[in-house]
Every structure is written in C-alpha cells, then in structure tokens.
SETORDO-218551 format. One record per residue (C-alpha): x, y, z; residue number from 0. Coordinates in nm, 4 decimals, decimal comma, padded with zeros to 6 digits. Example, Ala and Ser with C-alpha at 12.3 -4.5 7.8 and 13.67 -1.06 7.14 Angstrom:
<r px="01,2300" py="-00,4500" pz="00,7800" num="0"/>
<r px="01,3670" py="-00,1060" pz="00,7140" num="1"/>
//
This chain:
<r px="-08,7264" py="-01,1404" pz="-00,3353" num="0"/>
<r px="-08,5889" py="-01,2666" pz="-00,0064" num="1"/>
<r px="-08,2190" py="-01,3009" pz="00,0716" num="2"/>
<r px="-08,2560" py="-01,6797" pz="00,0624" num="3"/>
<r px="-08,4153" py="-01,6662" pz="-00,2829" num="4"/>
<r px="-08,1367" py="-01,4389" pz="-00,4101" num="5"/>
<r px="-07,8678" py="-01,6661" pz="-00,2664" num="6"/>
<r px="-08,0081" py="-01,9843" pz="-00,4217" num="7"/>
<r px="-08,1582" py="-01,8742" pz="-00,7549" num="8"/>
<r px="-07,9612" py="-01,9144" pz="-01,0734" num="9"/>
<r px="-08,0531" py="-01,9215" pz="-01,4394" num="10"/>
<r px="-07,6909" py="-01,9909" pz="-01,5356" num="11"/>
<r px="-07,6143" py="-02,2839" pz="-01,7648" num="12"/>
<r px="-07,4580" py="-02,6013" pz="-01,6290" num="13"/>
<r px="-07,1214" py="-02,4886" pz="-01,7706" num="14"/>
<r px="-07,0914" py="-02,2360" pz="-01,4848" num="15"/>
<r px="-06,9525" py="-02,5309" pz="-01,2879" num="16"/>
<r px="-06,6282" py="-02,4808" pz="-01,4839" num="17"/>
<r px="-06,5927" py="-02,1248" pz="-01,3512" num="18"/>
<r px="-06,6724" py="-02,2436" pz="-00,9995" num="19"/>
<r px="-06,4057" py="-02,5154" pz="-01,0189" num="20"/>
<r px="-06,1475" py="-02,2761" pz="-01,1648" num="21"/>
<r px="-06,2030" py="-02,0054" pz="-00,9025" num="22"/>
<r px="-06,2446" py="-02,2431" pz="-00,6103" num="23"/>
<r px="-05,9335" py="-02,4435" pz="-00,6988" num="24"/>
<r px="-05,7115" py="-02,1348" pz="-00,6875" num="25"/>
<r px="-05,8478" py="-02,0107" pz="-00,3550" num="26"/>
<r px="-05,8614" py="-02,3535" pz="-00,1934" num="27"/>
<r px="-05,5046" py="-02,4384" pz="-00,2936" num="28"/>
<r px="-05,3704" py="-02,0947" pz="-00,1930" num="29"/>
<r px="-05,5449" py="-02,1196" pz="00,1448" num="30"/>
<r px="-05,3912" py="-02,4603" pz="00,2121" num="31"/>
<r px="-05,0466" py="-02,3377" pz="00,1045" num="32"/>
<r px="-05,0614" py="-02,0524" pz="00,3578" num="33"/>
<r px="-05,0434" py="-02,3257" pz="00,6242" num="34"/>
<r px="-04,8042" py="-02,5601" pz="00,4434" num="35"/>
<r px="-04,5512" py="-02,2872" pz="00,3598" num="36"/>
<r px="-04,6041" py="-02,0119" pz="00,6200" num="37"/>
<r px="-04,2677" py="-01,8409" pz="00,5679" num="38"/>
<r px="-04,3160" py="-01,8017" pz="00,1925" num="39"/>
<r px="-04,6941" py="-01,7769" pz="00,1538" num="40"/>
<r px="-04,8420" py="-01,7251" pz="00,5006" num="41"/>
<r px="-04,7260" py="-01,5155" pz="00,7940" num="42"/>
<r px="-04,3830" py="-01,4495" pz="00,6394" num="43"/>
<r px="-04,5354" py="-01,3189" pz="00,3170" num="44"/>
<r px="-04,7883" py="-01,1049" pz="00,5058" num="45"/>
<r px="-04,5040" py="-00,9544" pz="00,7143" num="46"/>
<r px="-04,3005" py="-00,8832" pz="00,3990" num="47"/>
<r px="-04,5814" py="-00,6948" pz="00,2252" num="48"/>
<r px="-04,6842" py="-00,5066" pz="00,5400" num="49"/>
<r px="-05,0233" py="-00,6627" pz="00,6150" num="50"/>
<r px="-05,1489" py="-00,5651" pz="00,9614" num="51"/>
<r px="-05,1128" py="-00,8324" pz="01,2344" num="52"/>
<r px="-04,9674" py="-01,1016" pz="01,0082" num="53"/>
<r px="-04,9720" py="-01,3751" pz="01,2739" num="54"/>
<r px="-05,3497" py="-01,3348" pz="01,2906" num="55"/>
<r px="-05,4345" py="-01,2188" pz="00,9397" num="56"/>
<r px="-05,2449" py="-01,4838" pz="00,7398" num="57"/>
<r px="-05,4131" py="-01,7831" pz="00,9093" num="58"/>
<r px="-05,7469" py="-01,5980" pz="00,9027" num="59"/>
<r px="-05,7170" py="-01,5369" pz="00,5279" num="60"/>
<r px="-05,6075" py="-01,8983" pz="00,4788" num="61"/>
<r px="-05,9186" py="-02,0261" pz="00,6570" num="62"/>
<r px="-06,1432" py="-01,7896" pz="00,4576" num="63"/>
<r px="-05,9864" py="-01,9123" pz="00,1324" num="64"/>
<r px="-06,0255" py="-02,2780" pz="00,2317" num="65"/>
<r px="-06,3832" py="-02,2483" pz="00,3582" num="66"/>
<r px="-06,5143" py="-02,0186" pz="00,0849" num="67"/>
<r px="-06,3185" py="-02,2018" pz="-00,1854" num="68"/>
<r px="-06,4759" py="-02,5290" pz="-00,0683" num="69"/>
<r px="-06,8220" py="-02,3721" pz="-00,0730" num="70"/>
<r px="-06,7670" py="-02,2547" pz="-00,4309" num="71"/>
<r px="-06,6430" py="-02,5977" pz="-00,5327" num="72"/>
<r px="-06,9671" py="-02,7672" pz="-00,4276" num="73"/>
<r px="-07,1813" py="-02,4668" pz="-00,5196" num="74"/>
<r px="-07,3150" py="-02,4047" pz="-00,1695" num="75"/>
<r px="-07,4041" py="-02,0429" pz="-00,0888" num="76"/>
<r px="-07,1996" py="-01,9457" pz="-00,3932" num="77"/>
<r px="-07,2956" py="-01,5783" pz="-00,3985" num="78"/>
<r px="-07,2354" py="-01,5389" pz="-00,0262" num="79"/>
<r px="-06,9013" py="-01,7265" pz="-00,0372" num="80"/>
<r px="-06,7847" py="-01,5080" pz="-00,3259" num="81"/>
<r px="-06,8059" py="-01,1865" pz="-00,1229" num="82"/>
<r px="-06,5239" py="-01,2566" pz="00,1293" num="83"/>
<r px="-06,3117" py="-01,3854" pz="-00,1588" num="84"/>
<r px="-06,3737" py="-01,0620" pz="-00,3515" num="85"/>
<r px="-06,2452" py="-00,8702" pz="-00,0488" num="86"/>
<r px="-05,9491" py="-01,1097" pz="-00,0241" num="87"/>
<r px="-05,8454" py="-01,0729" pz="-00,3885" num="88"/>
<r px="-05,9029" py="-00,6947" pz="-00,3817" num="89"/>
<r px="-05,6617" py="-00,6636" pz="-00,0880" num="90"/>
<r px="-05,4127" py="-00,8885" pz="-00,2690" num="91"/>
<r px="-05,4294" py="-00,6694" pz="-00,5799" num="92"/>
<r px="-05,4028" py="-00,3474" pz="-00,3783" num="93"/>
<r px="-05,1089" py="-00,4628" pz="-00,1643" num="94"/>
<r px="-04,9030" py="-00,6572" pz="-00,4169" num="95"/>
<r px="-04,9992" py="-00,5844" pz="-00,7757" num="96"/>
<r px="-05,0660" py="-00,2107" pz="-00,7759" num="97"/>
<r px="-04,7323" py="-00,1330" pz="-00,6028" num="98"/>
<r px="-04,5680" py="-00,3512" pz="-00,8670" num="99"/>
<r px="-04,6690" py="-00,0982" pz="-01,1341" num="100"/>
<r px="-04,4007" py="00,1458" pz="-01,0165" num="101"/>
<r px="-04,1404" py="-00,1283" pz="-00,9739" num="102"/>
<r px="-04,1936" py="-00,3456" pz="-01,2836" num="103"/>
<r px="-04,3950" py="-00,1245" pz="-01,5156" num="104"/>
<r px="-04,7345" py="-00,1927" pz="-01,6706" num="105"/>
<r px="-04,6546" py="-00,5182" pz="-01,8529" num="106"/>
<r px="-04,4582" py="-00,6655" pz="-01,5628" num="107"/>
<r px="-04,7447" py="-00,5907" pz="-01,3261" num="108"/>
<r px="-05,0011" py="-00,7269" pz="-01,5705" num="109"/>
<r px="-04,8039" py="-01,0490" pz="-01,6037" num="110"/>
<r px="-04,7934" py="-01,0974" pz="-01,2272" num="111"/>
<r px="-05,1584" py="-00,9957" pz="-01,1796" num="112"/>
<r px="-05,3155" py="-01,2187" pz="-01,4443" num="113"/>
<r px="-05,4446" py="-01,4812" pz="-01,2016" num="114"/>
<r px="-05,5655" py="-01,2199" pz="-00,9527" num="115"/>
<r px="-05,7676" py="-01,0359" pz="-01,2161" num="116"/>
<r px="-05,9139" py="-01,3614" pz="-01,3501" num="117"/>
<r px="-06,0193" py="-01,4591" pz="-00,9968" num="118"/>
<r px="-06,1684" py="-01,1130" pz="-00,9396" num="119"/>
<r px="-06,3747" py="-01,1304" pz="-01,2594" num="120"/>
<r px="-06,4711" py="-01,4936" pz="-01,1965" num="121"/>
<r px="-06,6031" py="-01,4009" pz="-00,8528" num="122"/>
<r px="-06,8032" py="-01,1079" pz="-00,9911" num="123"/>
<r px="-06,9476" py="-01,3469" pz="-01,2508" num="124"/>
<r px="-07,0522" py="-01,5924" pz="-00,9769" num="125"/>
<r px="-07,2159" py="-01,3163" pz="-00,7711" num="126"/>
<r px="-07,4147" py="-01,2115" pz="-01,0784" num="127"/>
<r px="-07,5218" py="-01,5522" pz="-01,2166" num="128"/>
<r px="-07,5141" py="-01,7782" pz="-00,9113" num="129"/>
<r px="-07,3992" py="-02,1374" pz="-00,8900" num="130"/>
<r px="-07,5899" py="-02,2965" pz="-01,1788" num="131"/>
<r px="-07,7882" py="-02,6209" pz="-01,1896" num="132"/>
<r px="-07,4953" py="-02,8508" pz="-01,0961" num="133"/>
<r px="-07,4670" py="-02,7233" pz="-00,7411" num="134"/>
<r px="-07,5749" py="-02,7709" pz="-00,3836" num="135"/>
<r px="-07,7622" py="-02,4387" pz="-00,4113" num="136"/>
<r px="-07,9761" py="-02,5821" pz="-00,6906" num="137"/>
<r px="-08,0517" py="-02,8937" pz="-00,4880" num="138"/>
<r px="-08,1512" py="-02,6802" pz="-00,1882" num="139"/>
<r px="-08,3728" py="-02,4575" pz="-00,3997" num="140"/>
<r px="-08,5457" py="-02,7483" pz="-00,5711" num="141"/>
<r px="-08,5797" py="-02,9351" pz="-00,2436" num="142"/>
<r px="-08,8233" py="-02,6620" pz="-00,1362" num="143"/>
<r px="-09,0690" py="-02,7507" pz="-00,4096" num="144"/>
<r px="-08,9649" py="-02,4525" pz="-00,6263" num="145"/>
//
C-alpha cells in the first residue's frame, strides 16, 4: 500500500464525521483564540507554563491548530493532519495536566484534563479509521476511479 492509499482509504462509517467535527472544532477554536487572546491563551500562557521561545511557539502552535483543525473539519488528509495535533495535545498534557497531579491531586487533574484526553483519543481514532465517506479524502480517492 502506498502512502497516498493509506492517507485516503477509510472503511469508517459516515458517523465518523461527528468525531471529526468534535476534534476539529476544539483545535480550530483554540488556535484562533491564541491570536485573539495572546496574554491569556497565546504567548502569555506559553511564557507562564515555561514553553521554549513563546513568542515563536505560541503563534506556531496556533497556526498548526487552525490549519490542521480545518483539514480535519473537511476531512482532507485527515490521518496526516492528526499527527501534528497529536504532538500538540501530548505537549499540552505533559506541560499542564501532568504537573497538575501534584498540585490538585488525581481528581482535580482529571477534571482539568478531560478535554485534552478526549482530543487525544479522538485523534488516535482518526489516524486508525481515517476520515470516512463524508470527507474530501473520500472524494479524492473516488475521483481516481477507485
């Protein structure tokens, strides 16, 4: 199987569009908010939690979230777009939620991490099953005479 075939194939049911919308909406909206509210959610937040080069990394992460979130929304290169977002959410969990365990305890950390873990699992799901039939990937694949 070629990389192109792997990227575009999906035997997932049409309902996978609901997972794509859920995951993409969170990343797309968070990416936009990094620019709308830089002190609270962008550069200022990255400085507060100790992310390296926050004046570069916060806008970079915002662009990744906007671009990849948009790709997931329309189902274009879904598997490929999920990979940078998996890295993004893994860093978010490692830098904000895991340290919270010591500060707030297990249940406090779990409460704060619920969206992050749902996004992480949703992205893994999309890497495994692909974008489904209601997607740009499906249109591309079927446009080839497959």
